[in-house]
N, C-alpha and C positions, 0 to 999 in steps of 0.2 A: 705456472700459468696454464690455464687450458683454452682454447680456442676461443677471441675475442679478446688474450691480455687478462682475463679478472684472475685476481690473486685468490682461490678459492685455498683457508687454509687448514682445509683437510681435507682426506682423501674423497674423490667423485665418485660417491655411492649414490646411487638411486633404492630407498627403499621401501618394503611395499610386506602388504603385513595379511595371511590369513590363516583363522583359529581356527580350531572345529573340525567341519568334517576333508574330504578331499576335495583339492581346487576345483570346480569345473570347469571338463575340456576348454569351452570358449572361453573364460577366463583364461587358460595357459597359453591359450593364441596370440592374446594380445600380451600377457607376459613374455611370450619369448619375442614379439616383433620387439616391444622394447628393450629386451636385452640386446637387441639386436642394432636398435638404435643409437642406444648409450656407448655400446662399446666402439661402433667406429666411432662415436665421441670424445673415446677417451673416459668412458666410466665404467663402472662394472652396477650389477643389480646383484640385491640382500633381500631374498624374500624369507622374510621372520615369520614361521610360527609355532607350534602351541609349544613345543621340543625347547624354545626358545627363550620360555619363559623361566628365569634363572635369578634369585638374588644377586648374582653376580652382573648379569644384565641387566637388569632394574632395579640397582638401591633403592628408588627413589619409592617406588609404587607396586613393587613385588608383592609387597603384604595384603593391599588395596585390591591387586587383580587376584591373588588366592580369595580373598572373602567375593569377590565378583564370579569365581569359577565357584565355590563352593554354593553360591545360590544357585546359579544356570544346573548345576547337577541336582541341589534338591529341589529348585521349581520347575526345572524342562522351558525354561524361556530363555529364548538370548539375549544377552545381553553382549554380546561378541563385538558390538561397536563402540560399546561405551570402554570396553577393555582394550582396544584397539588405540581408540582414544589418547588415553594413556599410554599406552607405546607407543604411538610417533609419536607425543612431546617429548617422554625422556630420550627415545632413541636420535632422534634430532640436535638432543641438549647434551646428550656424551659426543654423537660420533658426527656432527653436522647433515649436509648433504640434499637431496631432494629426497623425498616423500612422494607416494600418488597412492590411492587407490586403486584398488584390483579393476575397478570400471574404465578405469583410463586409457587411452591409447596417445602416446607420446608422437604428436604430427612432426617435429624436432630436435634440433638440438636443443637442450634445454639450459644451455650455458649462457646463451644472451642473458637469461633472465634474472641470472648472478650478476652478470655484467651490468644489466641495470639497479639491482640491488645494490651492488658498488658504488657505482655514479652517483646513489643518491646520498653515500655513505649513511647505509644503513645493514644491518649485519643478518637480517631477517626479509623473506618476503610470503606473501601470499597473495591469495586472490579474494576478488568478492563473493561471497555464497552463490550459486547460482538454484538455489532451491524451493526458498524460504524469506529472505528478503537482504538486498545488495547490501544494507549498511552494513551487516557481519560479514565476516570473513570465515572462508569454508575451511574445514579442518580436512576438506581432499585430498589438497595440493599444494605443496610449502617447500620451501626450501631456505637452508641457515650456511654463511659465506662460512663462520666458525662455531667451535665447541664453544659450550657453556653459557651461550646467550640469556642473559638476564630473565628474557620474554618465559624461554621454557623452562626456563627455572622458578620461576614465578607457577606456574603450571602444575611442577611436579614437586615443588619442598613445601606446600602446605600442607602438615602431616595434618594438621585439624580436618583442615576440608575433606582431604581423600577420605578422613576416617567418617563423616559426612556422608558421604555420597551413597544415598540408596538406591539399592540396584534394583529393588523394585518398582522405582520410580521413570525405567527405564523410555517411558511413553514422552519424560518430556530429558532423554539423555542431550537434546542440543544443550538446554540450558547445565547440567551438571556439567559433562565433559567435551561437548560437542563448539557449533561457532557461538553460541552465545557467553561459552564459560570464555574459550579464545578471545573474543572479542574482547570479553570488558577485561582482559588484562593487558590486550594490542592497546587500551585507550588511556594505558598508564607507562605507557614507552614509547619514545621518541627514535627505536631503534629497526621498525620493524616497517616495512612499506604493505600496504594493500593495491593488487595491482587491478586493474581493468578482466573484469568478472571474464572478455571473452581471452584473455591468456589460455584458462583451461576450458572452460564452455561456454562453446558458440552455440554448443545446445544447452538450452536450458532445462532442465526437471520438469517431463513434464512436455517436451517437444519430441517422445521416442519416435515422433511420425517421419523428423524428419532428419533422422539416421538411415543415410542409403547406406551405411555401409555393415548394417548390422539387423536381422531381425529373427526371428524363433518362425520357424514354417512346421513345428508338427511331425508326424511321421512320415507326410508326404513332400516329397525330394524336390519335386514339382513346382509347389507351392510357394507363395510369395511373391511380389509384386516393385517391393521397393529396392532392393538389392539387385545390381546386375549378376543375372546368373552365370553367362559367359566370363566373369570374370572372378569369382567367387568363391568361395568352398562351403561343404557343409560339412557340421561339427556337429557330433551324437553326444547325446551324455548316458550315462549309465539307466537312469532311469528314463528313458527313452525319447527327451525334450532333443527336438532337433531343430540349429541354428543356419541360417547362411552369413559368413561372414567374408567383407571384404579387407583384404590387408596386405601391403597395409591400405591404408583410409584413402587415397590419393583425393576420391573426390574433396572430403572435407577441406584436405590442405590446399587444394585448390580454391576452394569457396572463403575460405577463412583463413586468407593467408598471412593474416596476424594469428594466426590461433599457436601457442606450444602444443598444445594437446586439445582433447576430447574428452568428454566422458560419457562413456555407454549405456545410458539409465537405464536400458530395456535388461540391461543385466537384473536388477533387481538395486534395490535401495536399503537400508539399513534401518530406517524408523519404523517406529512402532506407535500406532494409532491405542490410545485409549477411549472409552466415555468422553467426553467432550465435558462435564464438570468438572469430572476429575482430573481431566490435564489443565484447565484452565486455572481450577486450585493450586494443581502444583506448582505451574509456572508463577503465579502467584506469588507462593509463599518462597520461590526461590528468588526472584528480585528482589522482595523485603526484605531478604535476609542477607543477601549479596553486593547491591547494586547502591552506590551511596552518593552517589553524582547525583544530585535533584536534575541536571541538566545532561544527562545520559537519554538518547537515545532510546533505550533500554527499557525504559519506564515507561516511553510512547508507543515501541514496538508490543509489551505486555499490554498494555491498555487496548492497542488498539485485536492485538487477539482476543480478548475478553470480550470486547464491545461485538464483534465478529461470531462470536462462538454463539451454541446454541444453550448453551446453560442457563438455568433457572435463577442463578443467583448471579448473573453479572452485577448488577448494580451496588451488591453488599462488597463484590469483589474491587470494581474500580475504587468505593468509597476509600478500602481499606488503603491502593495505591496513592489516591489525591492523597491521604490524609498523612504517609508516611514523606511522600513530595513535599508537603506542606511545610511538615516538621523539619525537613533538609533544607527547604529557601529560607525561611527562616521572614527576615520584613523583607526579605530585598527581591522578592516577587517579579517573574516577570509578566510581561500582557501579552495577550493576543495583538494581532495586528484587526482592526477595526473596517469592516468595511460597509460604507451606509450606502443604500441602496432605495433611493427615493423614484415613487412611482405613481404614475395616474390610473394603472393595468394592473387590479390584483392577482389576476391569473399569471400575468405577464410575469410579474416579479416570484411568486411561486415556480415559475418555470427555471429563471434565472437560479433562484437559490438553487433548486434542484440539480442544475448543470454547474453550478458552482461547487458543489458536493462531490457529485459525482466526480470532475476536474479534480478538487482535491483527495482523492482518493488514492492517488496515483500522480507520481509526478514527472516531468518530460522526459526523462528515461526513461521509463517502463516501456517494457515490450509488450505486446499484446497482439494473439494472434488466435484463429481461428479454427478451429478443427471439427469432426461430427460429433463428438461431444458438447460444443460451444465453445466459447469466448474464452481466455484464460489471459492467466496475466503475470510477470516473474516474479510477483513479489504479491506476501499477502495485502490487502489493500489497506490503506491507514482510515483513521476519522481523523484529520485535522480542521475541521470546517464543523464551525455550530451555527446553528439557525437561532439566533433569538427571537425573531418577530417582528410583527410590526404590533406593538401593545399598550397605542397609545389611547387610550381610551380606557373607562370606567366599566364601559360593555365590552371591551375585550379582555381586561385584566378578570373580568369574573365568569370569563368562558373557562369549558373545562378543557380543552387544550392547553390553558394555565393551568389553570390550578390543579388538575390532576396530573399533568406529563413537563410542562416545564418547569413549575417552580418547583417541585419534589425534585426534577434533576439538578437546576440551578444548589437549590441547599444539600445535598449532596458533594457537591464539589466545595463548598463552603460558605457560599453568597449567604446573607443574613436574612432573617425572615423580615425584620426592619427593612431591610434597602427597599422590600416592594412596596411598603407604604408611602416610599416617596418615588416611584416610579416615572409618577407625572410632575409632581412640583420640583425631583431634582431628578430630569434623567441624565444626566453626563456623570452624576457620582454613581447611580446605580450603574449604567455599562460599565464604567469607569472597574467594581467590582467581578462586573464578571469578567473583564477583561483580564483581574489577576488570577482570579478564582479559576478560569479556563485553562489559563496558561497553563498552571498544575494539575490540572486535566488531562492534561497531553495537548488540546486545542490550540492553533495554530494563526486560527482565524474566527471571528465571531462576524456572521453579518447581522446586519438590524433594517429592518426596513422600515421607510416611514412613508405613512400612503395618502394622499390630501383629502379622502371622504373617510376619515376611519372614525370619527368623533360626533355623530349627528346631533352633541347637543353642542358643541365647542368646535364650529367653523375653522377657529384660529389653533386649534390644538398642535395642530402636525407642522405649522409652520412656527411656534415658541419649540416646538421638540429639535425641528432640524435646527433651526439659527442656535441653538444651545446646544447641540453637537458638534457641528461645525467650529464653531466657537473652542470646544473643550479639548477637541481630535484635530490638530492642522492637520496631520498626517494622515489621517486615514485616507483610505481608498473612496471616492465616493464615482456610485453610478447611476447615472438619470435615464428612468424609461418610461415611455409614453408610448400611445397606441396610435395612430394618424387619422383611422377610420372608426370616427369619434359613433356614427348608426351602430357599428361593430359593437363599440364597447358598450352604447348603451343599452342595446340587446342586451349584452352579459353582465354589467353591472345589476339592470333592471330585475332580470331572471334570477341571479342571484341573493337580490334580496327581496324578491317576492319568495322564491322556494327555501331560502336556508341553506342550497347546495352551491357550493363555490367548488374549484377543480378540487380532484379524486386522487389519491394515489393507489397506484399498483400495491398488492400485495408479493413482494419480492421470493415470497417462498410461493406462488400459487401461478402457474404461467398462461391460468385462463382469466388470471385478470391484469392482464395488458389489453385485452381486446379493447375495440374502439367503442363506445356507450353511445348509445342513440342520441341523436342533437336533442341540447335543451329546450324546454316547452318554451314556445311562440311566447311574445311578452305585446302587450296593447300600447302604441307609439302613443305619447301624452307630450305635447308639445308645452306645456308651463315646466313638467318633468325634465325633458329636457334639455330646456334651457337654462334650467337651478344648476344640471350635471356639466352643463357649455360652460359657466361661467364658472362655479368653483375648479374645476381642472384647469380653464385657463389662468386664473388668478395662482392654483399653484405653480403649475409653469413659470410663469412668472416671476413667482419668487424665487424657485431655484435656482433659476437662470441668473436674476439679479446678485442674488447672496452670495455665489459662489463668484461672480464678477466684482462683489464690491472687498471680497477676500483675496482675489487674486489665484484663485482657486483652479487648477485643472480638475476635470475630471470628462469621464467618457459616457456619451449620449447614447442611447438606445431607440429606436424605435420598433416595435414589434414587428410590423409588417417585412421592413429593411432584412432585421437583425436575427429573428426568433423563429419564423414561420414556416423555417424546414429544416433539417436536420442539418444539410451544410451548413447553413448561415447559422446554426446556434456554435457548429464546430468553428467557425470564422469568429463567428464574436467572441466565443472563449481565447480565440488567440488573441482576438484585441486586445482581450483584458489582461492575456498574460504577457504582451505585449506591451501593455498601457505601466502596470500595475507592479511587473517583474516576479506575476505567479510561477511561483514554480508547481505547473500543475499538467498534468495529461488533457489534448487537447485532438484525441483520437477521436475519427467519426466515429468508428464502431465502437468503443467502448463507451463516447456517451451514450449512442442509440441505444447500447442494452444494458444501461445502469438506469437510466432516469427511470423514475416509478411515477409518472405521471400518466393519468387515465384519460385517453382522449374523447374529445365529443367528434362526432360525426361531421363531416363539412358538407354543408348546405348553401343555397342561395341566400341570400342576404336577406333576401325576401322572406325567405322561407321561417325569418326568425320571427317577425313580427302579425300578430292576428287582423292587422290596417294596416297596411302597407300605404294605400291609398291615401293616408290623412299624412303619409310623410313629406313635407316640403318641397315642390321640384328644385331648389338650390340645394336639396343635400344629396338629393338622388343623381342629380347632376355630379356632383362631385364623387358620389357613392353610389355606384350604381346597383341597382338591388339585382343584378344578375350576376353580380362577381361570388363567386363561392371562400367560403371562409370559414 
């Protein structure tokens, strides 16, 4: 038994792989440090090189590895990461012990991780992935307490799969041999545990600037300010590259006392990119061929990757994934969770929708940070939220955003065209189908807005729709939003109705389009028109409150001025929704601020919103002073 009394049934060896060229000097520094630490803990270290690739050492993957090496020789393309993946799986199958990438520096004795796995009655431990999606297991740091683990057997013994690996598709190596492939197998075995990411990756991929023990300094030995020069060494490569290295990395060990290792990502990453359309297509093809569990988050991950891609045929790829998932689900389809947003403020409802969309793009554990290149997160953003909008009038159903965008998108999910014929007379049936089809398309939440003045021909339409949805979906999350400043609301509503210009969205790919636009056009205060708006608004507020009370339903009541008119209030409101409904969302203010894509109008005194402010009754101006900026 090693330290901690763990019963390791294999020789305690830490395995490292380096193929092709000579091991860089800077990586050798960390290799020697790991060897020293392992030796003190009663371990050995084994460096596997190209000459170790023999039929005897790799009886399962040898022919596949040889095929990869031939491809490398013929094409000149680097597929060593894929070869290394196959090697590490077979090494741990035959020998057990610890595997770590060459960028890894051990901060302390790894034996404790084996103790943790044994205490959980597991024979393999893995660590959550640091560079893509933490739902996946990393292939860069793992251990096996025993030889011949069924998990590693499943990764190397399927000769048909090994024969199908196309090494020319190395830009999706994460699927063919990396974290996606590993995690796909882990999901079918109860013998492995995925430990918290901080175990080996306290620094995430992309956080190179936070690594205080390694930096590239070029040819100038005095350059660099990140690593303490007084307690570090300079390491020069044969190509002239110069690194400043502090080993052991005591700074990281002190800052992250629970971490067993740290990955120095500055040393390089093995991932290779290709054209977005090619990468997305290959990822979709792999998922369709090998992921057979419709509930697997790998379906969702692939859909997210495609939706965020700049490829030109994303809708077709999504349609293929949706069709396959629906085939696997059969009649027992799940439903997305419904969120009902009843509102008196259309622009405010749009803001809430956009805040929710961005908050749902990441979960509460997502790490968000900012550096000189902008905002970053430790995951590829999700696409879990779908906004169905406020559909509830014949006028709305005929608008371009419905006919040219929403309707085709829903039909690509599998929503029947005939369902649209009954949107207004059977809204609950329509929404139920949307919830089922959206779930199969990877969306977990669907927002339905119900406004108070959507149909000028039928003032009772919104009430009928709201009542129908509340009856049909007793577990829906309900939010009610109003604006307290009715003069400001009248100005906004009148201006939008008269000009047809509602709240605008920014172009996410055009930084100039996040500017603040000029103030909206001034409107004429007309008391009869104001009175109609006030009466309709009051009737809608009373209706919603009464309906919720009659059903004894809890809901979140928001007032725009109190909850949404500043970044701090917006973040606080998202936290309120998170706590009230149990949403797994990210409410980091920086994340919300950088993501919300609404173009704001310039703030002006309320007086400047009107052509004839003198016509406004004094009773209103006392309650809502015209000098207030809004």
